[in-house]
N, C-alpha and C positions, 0 to 999 in steps of 0.2 A: 445446630450452632446458632447462638443468639448474639445479636449485635445491638448497639444503641441505635437510635433513630437519626437518620441523616436527612438533610434537605439542601437543595441547591436550585438555582435557576437553570432550566434545561434548554432554553432557547437563546439565540444570539442576543447580545445586549444592543439596545438602540430602539428606535421607533419601529412599530409594526402592528399588525392587526391583533395578534395574540402573543402573550408571554406566559410561560408555564413555570410554576414553582413545584418541584417534585419532592415528595417525602417517601422514605422507605424505612421500615423497621417495626418493631413490636408496638410502639406507641404512636405510629403514624396517624391512625384514625382518631385517636383521642386528642392528639395535638391539633389536628385540623378541626376537630369539633370545638375546641376551646376558642377558636377565632372565627368560626363559620356560623352564620345565622341563616338557616334555610327558610323557605316558605313554610308557614305554619309551625315554625320553631322545631322542625324535625331534626333529629340527631343522626349524624352519619353512622354511629355505632349500631344503630337499629336498622340500617338499610342493607339490602342485599348487595352482594359483590357484583362488580362490573356494571355499575349504574352511574349515571351522571346527574348532578343536582344543581339547581339554580339558587343563588342567594347572595349574601354580602359577607365580606370580611370585616370584622369589627375590632377596633382597638379596645380591649377590655378595660383599660385604665380610664379612658375618656368616654367610652361608649360611642365613639364616632365611627361612621362608616368610612372604611379605608378604600374598598374596591367592590365593584359589582362583578361577580365571578360565576363560573361553572366549575363544579368540583367533580372530578372523576374518582370513583371509589373502586379499588381492586384489592380483594383480600387474598392473602397467600393460601396455598402455595402456587396458585395459578396466576403468577405474575412474573415479570422479567427477573426480579431478584429472589423470587419464592418467598418474599416477605409481604406484609401489608404495604400497599403503595397507594398514595393519594397524589393526584395531580390537580393543582389549583390553576385554572385557566383565567388569566387576568387580561386586561387591556395592555397592548404592547406599549412600552415606554419605560424610561429609566427610573423615574420616581416611584410609580405605582408598584411595579413588580418588586423593587427593593424594599418597599415598606411592608409588603406581604411577607417576603422572606424574613425580614427582621422580626416580625411578629411571631412566626413559627419558631424561630431560633430562641426568642424570649420565653416561649412556652415549653422548652425542653429539647428541641431538636438541635443537632450539631451540624455545622456547615460541612458538607461532603468534600472530601479530597478529590482531585482530578481522577476520573475513571472509577470512583468508588462504587457507583451503582452496578457497573459491569463487573467489577471485582467481586461484589457480593453474589452476583449471578454465578460466577465461577466457583467461589468458595462454597456456595449452597448447592452445587451440583447441577445447576440449571444448564450451563454450557461448559465446555472444556476450554483450555487456554487458547487453542488455535481458533476456536469460534469467537472467543472474546477479542482476540487481535483482529479478526475479520470485521468486527463492529467498527473499529477505527478506520480500517481500509475502506469500508463502505462510505463512511463520512467523507473521506479524503479522495474518493474516486473522481477522476477527471474525465472519464469517458464511459460510454455504455459498456464496453468490453470489460473495463476495470471493475465496474459495478457488478457485472454478472459473475466475475471471478470471486469477488468478495461475498456475494450472496450464496454462491455454491459452498464456500468455506463456512459461512455462518450456519448453513443448513446441515453441516456436519459431513460433507463429502470427503474432505481430507481426513477428518477424525475417524470415520468408519474404515477407511483404507489403512490408516496407521494402526488402529485397534486390531484389525484383521491380521496384519503382519506380526504384531506383538503376540497375539494368541497363537499364531503358527510357531513362533520362536519358543513360546512357553511350552507347547506340546512337545517340541523337539527336545527341550531341556529335560522334560519328564523322562523321555526315552534315555537320555544321557544318564540320569540318576539311576535308572534300572541297571545300566551297564556298570556303574560304579558300585552299586549295592550287590550285584551278582556277577562278579568278574569271572567266575569259574565256568560260566556257560559261553562257549565259543560262538554258538549261533546267535546269541544275543549281541555279542560284540560286533559280529559281521553285519547284522541287521541294523545296529545303531550307526555304524559308519555309513551305510547306504542311505539311511534316513537323513543323517546329517547333511550329506552332500546334496541330496534332492531338495530338502527343505531350505537349506541355506542358499542354494542356487536360485530357488524361486523368490526368496526374500530379496536377494541381490538384484534380480531382474526388475522387480517392482520398485525398488529404491532408485535404480537407474532410470526407469521411466519417469519418475517424479522429478529427478534432477534435470532430465532433458527438457521438461516444461519450464524450468526455473528462469531461463533467460527471458522468455516471453512474459512469464508471470511477473517477474521483477520489473520489466519495462512497463507493464500495465499498472503496477502499483506505484512506482516511483517516478515514472516519466523518463523519456529518453533525452539525455543531455545532448542537445544539438547546437552546434556552433556554425554560424555563417561567417565565412572568411573570404577575403579577396582584397585586391588593391582598392584604394579610395575611388569612389564614384563609379563602381561597376554595377551598383543596384542592390547592395546588401540590405539597406534600410527599406527599399521598396519591396524586397522579398519578404522581410519581416512583416510589413504592413499587409501584404497579399495573403500570407498564411494566417495572420491574426484576424483579417477582415476588419482592420481598424487602423487609423493613422497613429501608431504608437511612436514611430521614429520620424525625425525631421528629414525630409528629402529635398535636396537642392542639387544644383549643377556644380557646386563648389566642392572640390576634393577636400576630405578631412573634416566634413561637417560633424560626423559622429566621433566624439572625443572620448567616450567611455563605453563600457559594456552595458547593453540594454537587455534585460531578461524578461521573458513572457511565456506563459503556458499556452499551448494551442493543441487542439484535437485534430489530428490529421487521419481521417478514416479509421478511427478507433485507436490510433497510436497517440498516446499523450507525449507531446514534445515539450521539454523545457528549453525553449528556443532562446538563443543568445546571439544578439547582433553585436559584432565587434567593430572597434575602430579599424579602418583600413590599415593593413600591415605594409608599412613602407618606411624607408629611412627619412627622418624629418628633423628639422632644427627647432620646430615648435615644441616647447617644453611640455605643455598640456597634452598635445597630441601624442608626444613620445610616451608619456605615462599610459595613455589609452592603448597604444600599440603594445607595450609591455604586458598590460593586463590581457590583451587579446591573445598573446603568445601563451600566457599561463592557462587560460580557459581552454585553449586549443588542445593542450596536453591531457585535460581531464574529460574530453568529450567522448560520447558514445557514437555520434554521427557528425560528419563534417559536410556542410553544403558549401562547396568551393565555387565561387561566382567569378566568371570571366566576362569580358566585354566583347561582343560580336563585332563591334565597329572599331576595335583597336587591335593592333598587332600584338602577339604574345611578347611579353617583356621578361627580363631576367627575374624580376620579382614574382611573376606568375609561375615561372619554372621552379623557383625556390619554394613556393607554396606547395607544389606537387611533391617536392622532396620532404617537406615538413610533415605531410600527412600520410607518408608511406606506411603501409601496414594497418591503416585504420579503415573504418567503413566510410566511404566517401561517395557523394553524388556530385558530379560536375555539372554546373549550370551555366550555359552560354546565354547571357542576357542581352537585351537591346537588339533583337533580330529585326526590328522595324527600321534599323539604320543600315547603310551599306556595309557589306562584309569586308573586314580587313583581317580577321583572325584566320590562322591556318588550321582548319579543322582536322586535317590529317595529323598534324603535330599534336593537337589536343587529344585525339584518339590514342596516339602513341604514348603520351604522358599519362593519360587516364588508365591505360592498361585494361584491367578487368572491370573498372568502375563504370557505373551507369552515367551516360551523358544525356542531359536534357536541355533543349533549347526553349527559351522563353522571351516574350516581350511583355514585361511586367507593366509597362506604360499602357499597353493595349489589352492587358489581362489575358494574354495568350500563354499557354504552356503550363499553367499552374496545376490543372487537373493531372497532366502527365507527371509532374513532379510529385504530387501527393500520392499517385499510384506507385511511383518508384520507391518512395519512403515506406509505404505500407508493405509492398511486396518484398523489400529488402529484409524486413524483420519478421513479417508474418506471412511466409510463403504458404499459400492455400488458405483455407478458412480456419481461423484460430478457434472459433467457438464450437467445438464438437461437444455434443450433449453428454458423451460418456467420458470426457476428459476431466482429470483433476489437475488444476494448475497450482503450482507452488510459487508464491510471490514474495513471501516474507524472508528477509535476509537471515533472520535467526533460524527459521525452518531449513533454509538451504544449507547453512553451515552445519546444522545437526544431521541432515541427511548425508552430507559428504563424510562426516565423521562415522555415521552408522555404516555407510558403504565400505569405508576402510576397515571397520571392525569385522564385518561379515566376510570380507575378502580374506582377512587374516585367519578367520575360522575355517574357511574352505581350504586355504593353503595348508593350515595345520593338519587337517584330515588327510589331505593328499600326501603330506610328508610323513604321516604316521605318528604325529604328535599325540601324546596321551590324551584320552578323552576329557579328563578333568581340566586340562589346560585349554582345550578347545572350548570347553564350557564357559570359561572366563570371557572369551571374545563374543560368544553368543549372548551372554548376560549383558555385556557392554552394549551390544547392538540394541537389545531390548530396552535398556535404560535410556539410551540416546533417543530412540523413537518415542519413549514415554515423555521426554522433556518437551517434545513438540505439542503434545496434548495437555501437558501439565500433570501427568500421573506421577512423574518423578522429577521434581523441580524444586530448587531452593526457594524459600520464602522471600529472600532478598531480591531474587530475579522477578518474582511476581510483583513485588512493590515497585520495582523499577519500570516494568512494562506498563502497569496501570497508571503510573505517574505521568506518562506521555499522553494520556487521554485528555480530552477537553473537560472542563468543569461541568458537572451536571449530567454526565453520560455514564 
């Protein structure tokens, strides 16, 4: 498969030590040669693959030196895209790197679309679709654990498991074909039913294992939507600052200081939290504060985890009790803050309201109890050690949806066999399972979906 030559800036825009212009395609080396002047006038087309060369980028119209560069030369197929790849290492800066990019575009390269380098790696058979999606997961990883899950998927851990299941289904379908072609042999039919049940049950078990990891995997990939709620002035903003380890929110003794929703990402023992500090939920005549309270109620309904903050030095109010009712059925950690002050709160009543939810005491002013809170968050979602070396984690929403559909199809196949459904009908459900699993790796997927997935990548990747 041959494509035109593409180019893009592969490093973040702005000032930095190095910026990289990447080219990939049949004419990548020739286009780079047209603007590159190396020491001793050496030509890149004459150099061996996987070497780096010092020189200058020249504007061929004016013969002016545009940049001092190091050029990495990598010839296909031993490259990320399996095409010839050239990376021009420039000085970091907006003007210089854009001038280099414009020069290579003027000499025949086309500006790459978002994710097009990775798309070519997929289309050229370098990686499958699940590995390609893991590239973006790696870039967006917010914790070490999330990064390790992405690396495992990039290395093909999920792909190998999916391919193994598809091969098992394919072999089972072959036995089904024997039964259809030779229906007069009763022993063949009996053997086919037995094989169908055994193989389908095994595939079902493996799919269920993957689905069980999806909650943890999805949290690692997308972050846990965590909302801090409580009456005004109980310490919600102080809690946000303690978890972020930075003064992101204004902290005062005046109730109602936080008027809007404040959002921040934070890594709590490997759990990425999308942490939201809300305006204190109470009845108020202040128009601006009332808008903030309404927004707080909205994000509360969308949260994965609630951190409900109470004041150790205040008696429980009706507003506090209403908050407990508002978060019923959700994952909640109750935080009793300001334990450095005299106790006024009824802890027995708190335990009664909290029911099975974890209760943690803190004095955020004196930085006490934060470690216990972080441990409670981690253990709530990742009981035991998540990073088992032999585990394959599913974190992509698309993969999770396809696995659930594949599970339903294989269950229908098993039910069909048990109910004595004709083999050729059962074959339809087995084939459907095979196709759904193939959509995960890209073996059976529509071109429009491929375009949509890669359009979400950053430019130059």
